[in-house]
Residue, then its C-alpha position, 0 to 999 in steps of 0.5 A: m500500500y506504501k510502496e505504491e510510486n504515484k503515492n511516494i511521488a506525492r508524498k516527496s512533492v508535498l514534503k518538499a514544498a513544506i520545507e521549502a516554505l518554512t525554510l527558503c520561502r519562510k518570508d513569502s509564506t505570511l499571510a501579510p508581509k511585513d511592509y504591509i501595515r506602511k502599505v495600507k496607510a499609504f493606499y489610503r492616503k492617497d485620497e482624502s476625500d475617503p473617510r479611511a484617510f482620516i482614520v489611518d492618520e490615527l495609525s502612528e509611527e510607533t504603532i507600526i514599528r511594533w507591528e514590524e518589531f512583532y513580525d521579525s521576533v515571529i518570522q525568524d529565518r528556519t533551516a530544515r534542520s530546525i523544524k519538525v514537520a509531521y506527516l499524517s497518512g490515511p490508509n489510502 
């Protein structure tokens, strides 16, 4: 059952993609990039008639820096050796 060639190819492909996403492409695998808050603020400030332009003015530089520091603390570089992958498989 576990020696089927197609399944072995799929397993290797999935595990390789997971390891690459967690190591080499880690910074690209996040829900939001580090500069996301700055981009959102800049986007809404373009049109001052948009009420959201005034709301983003409440977003201070200090708050943005805290977000970036938090991002850096969570998204640290990883190597394949420093991660653990739990691979769960059913009977098929």
